[in-house]
C-alpha positions in Angstrom: -60.3 7.3 56.2 -58.2 4.8 58.0 -61.3 3.5 59.8 -63.0 3.2 56.5 -60.2 1.1 55.1 -60.2 -1.1 58.2 -64.0 -1.6 58.0 -63.6 -2.5 54.4 -60.8 -4.9 55.1 -62.9 -6.5 57.9 -65.7 -7.0 55.4 -63.3 -8.5 53.0 -62.0 -10.8 55.7 -65.5 -12.0 56.5 -66.0 -12.6 52.8 -62.9 -14.7 52.8 -64.3 -16.8 55.7 -62.5 -15.3 58.6 -64.6 -15.3 61.7 -64.0 -12.3 64.0 -63.8 -13.0 67.7 -66.4 -11.7 70.2 -65.6 -8.4 71.9 -65.5 -10.3 75.2 -62.7 -12.6 74.1 -59.4 -11.7 75.6 -56.0 -13.3 76.4 -54.9 -13.5 80.0 -51.4 -12.7 79.0 -52.3 -9.6 77.0 -51.6 -6.4 78.8 -54.6 -4.3 79.5 -55.3 -1.8 76.6 -57.4 1.2 76.7 -58.7 0.3 73.2 -59.8 -3.3 72.6 -59.7 -4.4 68.9 -61.9 -7.0 67.6 -60.2 -10.1 66.1 -61.6 -9.2 62.7 -60.2 -5.7 62.9 -56.8 -7.0 64.0 -56.7 -9.5 61.1 -57.8 -6.8 58.7 -55.0 -4.6 59.9 -52.4 -7.4 59.4 -53.7 -8.1 55.9 -53.7 -4.4 54.9 -50.2 -3.7 56.3 -48.5 -6.8 54.8 -45.7 -6.3 52.3 -47.0 -9.4 50.5 -49.9 -9.3 48.1 -52.8 -11.1 49.8 -55.8 -12.0 47.6 -59.0 -13.7 48.7 -60.8 -15.8 46.1 -63.9 -17.9 46.0 -63.9 -21.6 45.1 -64.9 -20.6 41.5 -61.8 -18.4 41.3 -63.4 -15.0 41.7 -61.5 -12.3 43.6 -63.2 -11.3 46.8 -60.4 -9.4 48.7 -57.4 -7.3 47.5 -54.9 -5.7 49.9 -52.7 -2.6 49.3 -49.7 -4.7 48.6 -51.7 -6.5 45.8 -52.5 -3.0 44.4 -48.8 -2.1 44.4 -47.6 -5.5 42.9 -50.2 -5.9 40.1 -51.2 -2.2 39.5 -54.9 -2.8 39.7 -57.0 -0.7 42.2 -59.2 -2.8 44.4 -62.4 -1.7 42.7 -61.2 -2.9 39.3 -60.6 -6.5 40.4 -63.2 -7.4 43.0 -65.6 -9.9 41.5 -63.3 -10.6 38.6 -61.6 -14.0 37.8 -58.2 -14.6 39.2 -57.3 -15.7 35.6 -56.9 -11.9 35.0 -53.4 -12.1 36.5 -52.2 -15.3 34.7 -50.2 -14.9 31.5 -51.4 -16.9 28.5 -48.5 -19.3 28.5 -49.3 -20.3 32.1 -53.1 -20.6 31.9 -52.8 -24.4 32.6 -51.8 -23.6 36.2 -55.2 -22.3 37.2 -57.3 -25.5 36.7 -54.6 -27.5 38.5 -54.6 -25.1 41.4 -58.4 -25.0 41.7 -58.6 -28.7 41.6 -56.2 -29.0 44.6 -58.0 -26.3 46.5 -61.3 -28.2 46.1 -59.5 -31.1 47.7 -58.6 -28.7 50.5 -54.8 -29.0 49.6 -52.4 -26.2 50.2 -50.5 -25.2 47.0 -47.0 -23.9 47.2 -45.0 -22.0 47.8 -43.9 -22.1 44.2 -42.3 -19.7 41.8 -44.3 -18.5 38.8 -45.0 -15.5 36.7 -48.0 -13.2 36.8 -49.2 -10.2 34.8 -49.4 -6.6 35.9 -52.1 -4.3 34.7 -49.8 -2.8 32.1 -49.1 -6.3 30.7 -45.7 -6.6 32.2 -44.7 -10.0 33.6 -43.6 -10.1 37.3 -41.9 -13.1 39.0 -43.6 -14.1 42.2 -43.4 -16.7 44.9 -47.0 -17.9 45.4 -48.7 -19.7 48.3 -52.4 -20.6 48.0 -54.2 -22.0 51.1 -57.8 -23.2 51.4 -60.2 -21.2 53.9 -62.9 -22.9 56.0 -65.8 -21.3 57.8 -66.7 -21.9 61.5 -68.3 -25.2 60.6 -65.2 -26.4 58.8 -66.8 -26.0 55.4 -64.4 -25.0 52.5 -65.5 -21.5 51.5 -62.5 -20.1 49.5 -58.8 -19.6 49.4 -56.2 -17.0 50.1 -53.3 -16.4 47.8 -50.1 -14.8 49.1 -47.8 -13.5 46.4 -44.3 -12.1 47.1 -42.4 -10.2 44.4 -39.2 -12.0 43.8 -38.1 -10.1 40.7 -35.2 -8.4 42.5 -34.1 -11.7 43.9 -34.4 -13.4 40.5 -32.5 -10.5 39.0 -29.7 -10.9 41.6 -29.6 -14.7 41.0 -29.4 -14.1 37.3 -26.6 -11.6 37.7 -24.9 -14.0 40.0 -25.2 -16.8 37.6 -24.0 -14.6 34.8 -21.0 -13.5 36.8 -20.3 -17.1 37.7 -20.6 -18.1 34.0 -18.3 -15.3 33.0 -15.8 -16.3 35.7 -16.1 -20.0 34.7 -15.6 -19.0 31.0 -12.5 -17.0 31.9 -11.1 -19.8 33.9 -12.0 -22.4 31.3 -10.6 -20.4 28.4 -7.6 -19.0 30.2 -4.3 -19.8 28.6 -2.7 -19.9 32.0 -3.2 -22.9 34.2 -5.4 -22.2 37.3 -5.2 -24.7 40.2 -6.9 -24.4 43.7 -5.7 -26.3 46.7 -6.8 -26.5 50.4 -4.7 -26.0 53.5 -3.1 -29.4 53.1 -2.1 -28.8 49.5 -4.9 -31.1 48.1 -6.0 -30.1 44.7 -9.7 -29.1 44.5 -10.0 -27.8 40.9 -7.9 -27.4 37.7 -8.8 -25.7 34.5 -8.3 -27.1 31.0 -5.1 -25.0 30.5 -3.6 -26.7 33.6 -4.5 -30.1 32.1 -2.7 -29.2 28.9 0.3 -27.8 30.6 0.9 -30.8 33.0 -0.5 -33.5 30.8 -2.9 -34.8 33.5 -6.7 -34.9 33.3 -8.7 -33.1 36.0 -9.9 -36.5 37.3 -6.3 -37.5 37.8 -5.4 -34.4 39.8 -8.4 -33.5 41.9 -7.9 -35.0 45.4 -4.2 -35.4 45.1 -1.4 -33.3 46.6 -0.2 -30.5 44.4 3.4 -31.6 45.0 2.7 -34.2 42.3 3.3 -31.3 39.9 6.7 -30.4 41.3 10.1 -31.8 40.7 12.6 -32.4 43.5 13.6 -30.6 45.7 10.4 -28.5 45.5 8.2 -31.6 46.0 9.7 -32.6 49.3 9.8 -29.1 50.6 6.3 -28.0 49.6 4.5 -29.3 52.8 7.0 -27.5 54.9 6.3 -24.2 53.0 2.6 -24.5 53.7 3.0 -25.4 57.3 5.5 -22.6 57.9 3.2 -20.0 56.2 0.2 -21.1 58.3 2.2 -21.0 61.5 4.2 -17.7 60.9 2.5 -15.9 58.0 5.9 -15.7 56.3 5.4 -15.5 52.5 7.9 -17.1 50.2 5.7 -17.2 47.1 2.1 -16.4 48.2 1.2 -13.0 46.9 4.6 -12.6 45.3 5.1 -14.9 42.3 8.3 -16.1 40.9 9.8 -18.5 38.3 9.9 -22.1 39.4 10.0 -25.5 37.7 7.1 -27.8 37.0 6.9 -31.5 36.3 4.7 -33.0 33.6 3.0 -36.3 33.7 5.7 -37.7 31.4 8.3 -36.7 33.9 9.7 -33.8 31.9 10.7 -30.7 33.8 9.9 -27.3 32.4 10.2 -23.6 33.5 7.1 -21.8 34.6 5.9 -18.7 36.3 3.8 -19.2 39.4 1.6 -16.7 41.2 -0.3 -17.9 44.4 -3.1 -16.0 46.1 -5.0 -16.8 49.3 -8.8 -16.6 49.5 -11.1 -17.0 52.5 -14.4 -18.7 52.2 -16.0 -18.2 55.6 -13.6 -19.7 58.1 -11.9 -21.8 55.3 -8.8 -20.8 53.4 -8.1 -21.9 49.8 -5.0 -21.1 47.7 -5.2 -20.4 44.0 -2.1 -20.9 41.8 -1.8 -19.4 38.3 0.7 -21.2 36.2 2.3 -20.0 33.0 4.4 -22.4 30.9 7.4 -20.3 29.8 9.3 -23.2 28.1 8.6 -21.8 24.6 9.6 -18.3 25.8 12.8 -19.6 27.2 13.5 -21.5 24.0 12.7 -18.3 22.0 15.0 -16.3 24.2 17.8 -18.9 23.7 17.1 -18.9 20.0 17.3 -15.1 20.0 20.6 -15.2 21.8 22.0 -17.7 19.3 20.6 -15.6 16.5 22.2 -12.4 17.8 25.5 -14.3 18.2 25.2 -15.5 14.6 24.3 -12.0 13.5 27.3 -10.5 15.3 29.6 -13.1 13.8 28.1 -12.5 10.3 28.6 -8.8 10.6 32.1 -9.2 11.9 33.1 -11.1 8.7 30.8 -9.3 6.2 33.1 -7.9 3.5 30.8 -4.9 3.1 30.0 -2.1 5.4 26.7 -2.4 7.3 25.0 0.0 9.7 21.7 0.9 11.4 20.2 4.3 12.1 17.1 5.5 13.9 14.4 7.5 12.1 16.2 10.7 12.9 19.4 9.5 11.3 21.4 8.7 14.4 23.7 5.7 14.1 22.9 2.9 16.5 25.1 0.2 15.0 28.0 -0.3 12.6 30.0 -3.4 11.8 33.8 -3.4 11.7 34.0 -2.8 8.0 31.8 0.3 8.4 34.1 1.5 11.1 37.0 1.2 8.7 35.2 2.8 5.8 33.9 5.7 7.9 37.3 6.0 9.7 35.7 6.1 13.1 34.8 3.6 15.9 31.3 2.5 16.8 31.6 4.3 20.1 32.3 7.6 18.4 29.7 6.9 15.7 26.8 5.9 17.9 24.2 8.7 18.4 25.7 10.9 15.7 24.2 11.8 12.3 25.8 11.9 8.9 26.1 15.6 9.1 28.1 15.3 12.3 30.4 12.7 10.7 30.9 13.6 7.1 31.3 16.7 5.0 28.0 18.4 3.9 28.4 17.3 0.2 28.7 13.7 1.4 26.1 13.7 4.2 23.4 15.4 2.2 22.8 12.5 -0.3 23.3 9.9 2.5 20.4 11.4 4.4 18.2 11.9 1.2 18.6 8.2 0.3 17.7 7.2 3.9 14.5 9.2 3.6 13.7 7.7 0.2 14.1 4.2 1.7 11.7 5.0 4.5 9.1 6.6 2.2 9.1 3.8 -0.4 9.1 1.1 2.4 11.2 -1.1 0.2 14.8 -1.7 -0.7 16.5 1.2 -2.3 19.7 0.5 -4.3 21.9 3.3 -5.3 25.6 4.4 -5.7 27.1 6.6 -3.0 30.5 8.2 -3.0 32.7 8.6 0.1 36.3 9.9 0.2 38.1 7.5 2.5 41.4 7.7 4.4 43.4 6.9 1.3 42.3 10.1 -0.2 40.4 8.4 -3.0 36.7 8.8 -3.8 35.3 5.3 -3.3 32.1 4.4 -5.1 29.9 1.9 -3.3 26.7 0.1 -4.3 24.4 0.7 -1.4 21.2 -1.1 -0.4 19.0 0.9 2.1 15.8 -0.5 3.6 13.3 0.2 6.3 13.6 -2.0 9.4 10.2 -2.5 11.3 9.8 -2.3 15.0 7.6 -4.6 17.2 4.5 -2.8 16.0 5.3 -3.5 12.3 6.0 0.2 11.5 9.4 1.4 10.4 11.7 2.0 13.4 15.1 2.1 11.8 16.8 2.4 8.4 19.5 -0.1 7.6 22.2 0.0 5.0 24.8 -2.3 3.4 27.5 -1.0 1.1 30.1 -2.8 -1.1 33.0 -0.9 -2.6 32.9 -1.2 -6.4 35.6 1.3 -7.1 37.9 -1.3 -8.6 35.0 -2.9 -10.4 34.0 0.4 -12.0 37.7 0.9 -13.1 37.8 -2.6 -14.6 34.4 -2.1 -16.3 35.7 1.2 -17.8 38.8 -0.6 -19.0 36.6 -3.4 -20.4 34.4 -0.8 -22.2 37.5 0.8 -23.7 38.7 -2.6 -24.8 35.4 -3.6 -26.3 35.2 -0.3 -28.1 38.6 -0.8 -29.6 37.6 -4.4 -30.6 34.4 -3.2 -32.1 36.3 -0.6 -34.1 38.8 -3.3 -35.2 36.0 -5.6 -36.2 34.1 -2.9 -38.1 37.3 -1.9 -39.9 38.0 -5.4 -41.3 37.7 -4.9 -45.0 37.0 -8.5 -46.1 36.2 -10.8 -43.3 32.6 -11.1 -42.2 32.5 -11.5 -38.4 29.6 -11.8 -35.9 29.1 -13.2 -32.4 26.2 -14.9 -30.6 25.5 -15.6 -27.0 25.0 -19.1 -25.5 21.4 -19.2 -26.8 22.4 -18.3 -30.3 21.2 -14.6 -30.2 23.3 -12.3 -32.2 25.3 -9.9 -30.0 27.7 -8.2 -32.4 28.4 -7.9 -36.2 30.6 -5.8 -38.4 29.7 -3.7 -41.5 31.0 -6.5 -43.8 28.4 -8.8 -42.3 25.6 -6.3 -43.1 26.9 -6.0 -46.7 27.0 -9.8 -47.1 23.5 -10.4 -45.5 21.9 -7.5 -47.2 20.2 -6.6 -43.9 20.9 -5.5 -40.4 19.8 -8.1 -37.8 18.2 -7.0 -34.5 20.7 -7.6 -31.7 19.4 -10.0 -29.0 16.5 -11.1 -31.2 17.9 -12.6 -34.5 19.5 -15.9 -33.9 22.2 -18.1 -35.3 22.9 -16.1 -38.5 21.8 -12.7 -39.8 21.0 -13.8 -43.3 17.6 -13.8 -44.9 17.9 -17.5 -45.9 20.6 -20.2 -45.8 21.0 -23.0 -48.4 23.2 -26.0 -48.9 25.6 -25.7 -51.8 23.3 -27.9 -53.8 20.4 -25.4 -53.2 18.7 -27.4 -50.4 17.2 -25.0 -47.8 19.2 -25.1 -44.5 17.2 -23.9 -41.4 19.0 -21.3 -39.3 19.0 -23.6 -36.2 21.0 -26.1 -38.2 23.6 -23.7 -39.7 27.3 -24.1 -38.7 27.0 -21.5 -35.9 24.2 -23.5 -34.3 26.1 -26.8 -34.6 29.2 -25.3 -33.1 27.3 -23.8 -30.1 25.4 -27.0 -29.4 28.4 -29.3 -29.8 30.8 -26.9 -28.0 33.5 -27.4 -30.7 34.7 -25.4 -33.7 33.5 -26.1 -37.2 36.0 -25.6 -40.1 35.6 -25.1 -43.8 31.8 -25.6 -44.2 30.5 -23.9 -47.4 26.9 -22.6 -47.4 24.9 -20.3 -49.6 23.6 -17.0 -48.1 20.4 -15.6 -49.8 19.7 -11.8 -49.4 16.3 -10.3 -49.2 16.6 -9.1 -52.8 17.1 -12.8 -53.9 20.8 -12.6 -54.7 23.0 -15.3 -53.3 26.6 -15.5 -52.0 28.7 -18.5 -51.4 30.6 -18.4 -48.1 32.8 -20.6 -46.0 31.9 -20.6 -42.2 34.4 -20.9 -39.4 32.3 -20.8 -36.1 34.2 -21.3 -32.9 32.7 -21.5 -29.3 33.7 -19.0 -26.7 34.4 -20.6 -23.3 34.5 -19.0 -19.8 37.1 -19.8 -17.2 35.3 -23.0 -16.2 35.0 -24.3 -19.7 31.4 -23.5 -20.1 30.1 -22.3 -23.5 29.0 -18.7 -23.2 28.8 -17.8 -26.9 30.5 -18.2 -30.3 32.3 -16.2 -33.0 31.9 -16.9 -36.7 34.1 -15.7 -39.5 32.4 -15.9 -42.9 34.7 -15.8 -46.0 32.9 -14.8 -49.2 33.9 -17.3 -51.9 31.5 -16.0 -54.5 34.0 -14.1 -56.7 36.7 -16.9 -56.3 34.1 -19.5 -57.2 33.0 -17.4 -60.2 36.7 -17.0 -61.4 37.3 -20.7 -61.0 34.2 -21.5 -63.0 35.3 -19.1 -65.7 38.7 -20.7 -65.7 37.3 -24.1 -66.0 35.1 -22.9 -68.8 38.1 -21.3 -70.6 40.2 -24.5 -70.2 37.3 -26.5 -71.6 37.1 -24.2 -74.6 40.9 -24.4 -75.2 41.0 -28.1 -74.9 38.1 -28.4 -77.3 39.9 -26.2 -79.8 43.2 -28.0 -79.2 41.6 -31.5 -79.6 40.0 -30.3 -82.8 43.3 -28.9 -84.3 45.1 -30.9 -87.0 48.4 -30.4 -85.3 50.1 -32.0 -82.3 49.8 -29.8 -79.2 51.2 -30.3 -75.7 51.6 -28.2 -72.5 54.1 -28.3 -69.7 54.8 -26.4 -66.4 57.8 -24.4 -65.6 59.2 -27.5 -64.0 59.8 -28.9 -67.5 57.2 -31.6 -67.0 54.4 -32.0 -69.4 50.9 -31.7 -68.1 48.6 -32.2 -71.2 48.6 -33.5 -74.8 45.9 -33.0 -77.3 44.0 -35.8 -78.9 45.9 -35.5 -82.2 49.3 -36.2 -80.3 47.9 -39.3 -78.6 46.5 -40.6 -81.9 49.8 -39.9 -83.7 52.0 -41.6 -81.0 49.5 -44.4 -80.2 50.0 -43.8 -76.5 47.7 -42.9 -73.6 47.7 -39.5 -71.8 49.1 -41.0 -68.6 52.0 -42.5 -70.5 53.0 -39.1 -71.9 52.6 -37.1 -68.7 55.7 -35.6 -67.0 58.7 -36.8 -69.0 57.0 -39.9 -70.5 56.7 -38.1 -73.9 60.5 -38.5 -74.4 59.9 -42.2 -75.2 58.2 -41.1 -78.4 61.2 -39.1 -79.6 63.8 -40.8 -81.9 66.8 -41.9 -79.8 69.2 -40.0 -82.0 67.2 -36.8 -81.6 66.4 -37.1 -77.9 69.5 -35.4 -76.4 69.4 -32.5 -78.8 65.7 -32.1 -78.2 66.0 -32.1 -74.4 68.9 -29.6 -74.5 67.0 -27.1 -76.6 63.8 -27.8 -74.6 65.4 -27.2 -71.1 67.5 -24.2 -72.3 64.5 -22.4 -73.6 62.5 -23.1 -70.5 65.2 -21.9 -68.2 65.6 -18.7 -70.2 61.9 -18.3 -70.6 62.4 -17.8 -74.3 60.4 -19.2 -77.2 62.2 -21.8 -79.1 61.9 -23.8 -82.3 63.3 -27.3 -82.9 62.9 -30.1 -85.4 63.2 -33.7 -84.4 61.8 -37.1 -85.4 58.9 -38.5 -83.5 58.0 -42.2 -83.4 54.6 -43.1 -84.6 53.5 -46.3 -83.1 56.4 -48.8 -83.6 57.8 -46.9 -86.6 60.1 -44.0 -86.8 58.2 -40.9 -87.7 59.1 -38.1 -90.0 60.8 -35.0 -88.7 58.6 -32.9 -86.4 59.0 -29.2 -85.8 58.2 -27.7 -82.4 57.7 -24.0 -81.7 56.8 -23.6 -78.0 55.3 -20.3 -76.8 55.9 -19.0 -73.3 53.6 -16.3 -71.9 55.7 -13.7 -70.3 55.4 -13.1 -66.5 53.5 -16.4 -65.8 54.3 -18.0 -62.4 53.4 -21.5 -63.6 52.9 -21.0 -67.3 52.1 -23.8 -69.7 54.2 -23.8 -72.9 52.0 -24.9 -75.8 53.9 -26.6 -78.6 53.1 -27.8 -82.0 
């Protein structure tokens, strides 16, 4: 079989234009061999045993030889490809290569080596390094070409993976938040990444080729060369492979803290150093801010008037401020690590723990009242806010609490409620006065029963404003809007309103005349916080006054129409009215006769007697009858009889006379 393959290879070699040497040809330097191979056999063996695919082709591109490596590379058996065009192996997107290659071969030019892609029998592409050489016969005529193809897929894959690795490494370096700087044995900068540019304020072009001490403040700058020389001489590491916190110097001259880690790498016989720099200025500032914040927190907690504490999720105390120590009657040292059940009685600890769990479950602020018997033996009530405190992962890690003692406030509120209740009862029990109050916005906050009786309706507290009546009118009947009523004026002006009469109309249409006395209520700072209004119902008084005026008008009409002389006086003896007949008889005006002016109309000889009888009867409150002469104009009148009448029991009665 081997001989068959060799003979076949020799035939293919001849077809490719390789002339075998004569059997008599030998080399003087060759050792004697028991078996002498012909040159064609030797060449055929070389072709067949080559790891590279060797293909012979004619000048028109037909395949004339195909070695075992070609079978392995392309997947075609020899019998399937001999006599077929070499284009069989070229992918469609590279078909333009064939005419160019054939043209160069016809010019007896060697092509390659060059890298290209060919097709396997299964249609899979394979990357190859291809060399195509022209073949001549013994007469030097161009008869064909040999194509040697080497599979470079593995190498290409390795190169691709290497490029990918380098790209990933470059991406890591370029996108790293830490600065990365490489230097040589002399400290000269060879590369910097963008982060290093940002940290130090220099561009890469400004740094590469300069000594790395440029980025160091004194005394590090002056000592850096000594560090490198000492390390190279002794191998003593001060920072290489260790890392520590140092100071860096920016382009603007500012110095900042940074963490520096240095590693050594060997590239052949050459050493380079890589420094990784982390700017920790912001971290140091944050740490300083945290310290200041903690100091402020401690100072705040020291002076907080309420008790404040912190527990872990299992209820163990981890912090308590001085007020909490006082309230709990224990020190922080004794309190830390203990639970409520270990500190307080069960009836106290149980609601404490339940409220802690509620605050954790609701993940919000819980506000409640808790009771604790303190060292004074009194059960103190505190308003307590409890809340979940998150840890670094954002989940609840602690439960915090702040408590303010409201025992005194509750007692004051209870006393205030008792006082308000008494005041309400007093207001409700007022039999006559109508009283109601409003807040600063005019909303009614309180009214008594007399107000409901006056308004004919019950207003809605907190909704009805200014006045609880159905309608309000001026005394002349003009509608008066609620927002312009006396209560509204007093609230807006911040001053009391006195003696303003208005008309209240009830839902049933009846009206009452009232006098309003609104007065603002001021707080301790003088700010108006509400107002109180007392309404006096004048309706009955006004009706009585109207009736009295009507009665007087009727009396005076009758008296003026009477044919006799009629006068009236008060208990002070002074006359207050004379009828028309009197004035006509005496020829005097009413104002002349008023008080004691009437005496001028009495005859001088009768005046004294008249006055004595008149005053005596008035003092005794007795009726009297007297006769005296009354002047008529300028003449002396005839005698005139007077019979005054005194109504018994009158406080200021008028004594009519005739």
